[in-house]
C-alpha positions as CSV (number, residue, x, y, z in Angstrom):
1,M,2.0,10.6,-3.4
2,P,5.7,10.2,-2.4
3,D,7.6,7.2,-3.8
4,G,6.4,4.1,-1.9
5,G,4.2,6.2,0.4
6,L,1.2,3.9,0.4
7,F,3.4,0.9,1.0
8,R,5.1,2.6,3.9
9,A,1.7,3.6,5.4
10,L,0.6,-0.1,5.1
11,V,3.6,-1.3,7.1
12,E,3.4,1.3,9.9
13,P,3.4,-0.3,13.4
14,S,2.5,-3.8,12.3
15,D,-1.1,-3.0,11.4
16,N,-0.7,-4.0,7.7
17,M,-4.1,-2.5,7.0
18,L,-5.4,1.0,6.1
19,N,-9.0,1.9,6.2
20,F,-10.2,4.2,3.4
21,E,-10.5,7.2,5.9
22,K,-6.8,6.8,6.7
23,V,-5.9,6.6,3.0
24,E,-7.8,9.9,2.4
25,A,-6.3,11.6,5.4
26,K,-2.7,10.7,4.4
27,F,-3.0,10.9,0.6
28,G,-6.1,12.8,-0.3
29,P,-9.5,12.0,-1.9
30,E,-8.0,11.2,-5.3
31,V,-5.9,8.3,-4.0
32,R,-8.9,7.0,-1.9
33,A,-11.0,7.0,-5.1
34,K,-8.4,4.9,-6.9
35,F,-9.0,2.1,-4.4
36,T,-12.8,2.5,-3.8
37,D,-13.6,2.7,-7.5
38,I,-11.9,-0.6,-8.5
39,P,-13.4,-4.1,-8.0
40,K,-12.9,-5.6,-4.5
41,G,-10.5,-8.5,-4.2
42,S,-6.8,-9.1,-4.6
43,A,-4.7,-6.6,-6.5
44,V,-1.0,-5.8,-7.2
45,L,0.3,-2.5,-5.9
46,R,3.3,-1.1,-7.9
47,F,5.6,1.6,-6.6
48,P,9.1,2.9,-7.3
49,S,12.0,2.2,-4.9
50,A,14.4,4.9,-3.8
51,N,16.6,4.1,-6.9
52,G,13.7,4.2,-9.3
53,E,13.2,0.4,-9.8
54,M,9.5,-0.6,-9.8
55,Q,8.5,-2.8,-6.9
56,A,5.2,-4.7,-6.5
57,C,3.3,-6.4,-3.7
58,T,0.0,-8.1,-3.3
59,I,-2.8,-6.3,-1.5
60,W,-6.4,-7.1,-0.7
61,I,-9.0,-4.4,-1.6
62,G,-11.8,-4.8,0.9
63,V,-15.1,-3.0,1.4
64,N,-13.6,-0.7,4.0
65,N,-9.9,-1.1,3.8
66,I,-6.7,-2.1,2.0
67,S,-4.7,-5.0,3.6
68,M,-1.2,-6.4,2.9
69,M,-0.9,-10.0,1.7
70,L,2.8,-10.4,2.7
71,N,4.6,-12.1,5.6
72,K,7.0,-10.2,7.9
73,E,10.1,-11.2,6.0
74,E,8.7,-10.0,2.7
75,I,7.7,-6.7,4.3
76,K,11.2,-6.2,5.7
77,S,12.7,-6.9,2.2
78,F,10.5,-4.3,0.6
79,L,11.4,-1.7,3.2
80,F,15.0,-2.4,2.7
81,L,14.6,-2.0,-1.1
82,L,12.7,1.3,-0.6
83,S,15.4,2.8,1.6
């Protein structure tokens, strides 16, 4: 998966949610399995920024999807750090 790819997918046109079918279509069955095989509930997603620093954000792993747990200002900050 490209650096920050899952995070970027989560913040595409203000949806802030990816169902597991979208995860598999974008990133393959291995990435989907990483999310469907862990316990449901809150989690921390870690990913590298463009300059290699590790970033993190809080996500919710649901029965059918992955959701962001950030407000718009935090999302804009992460996108800035990733660019």
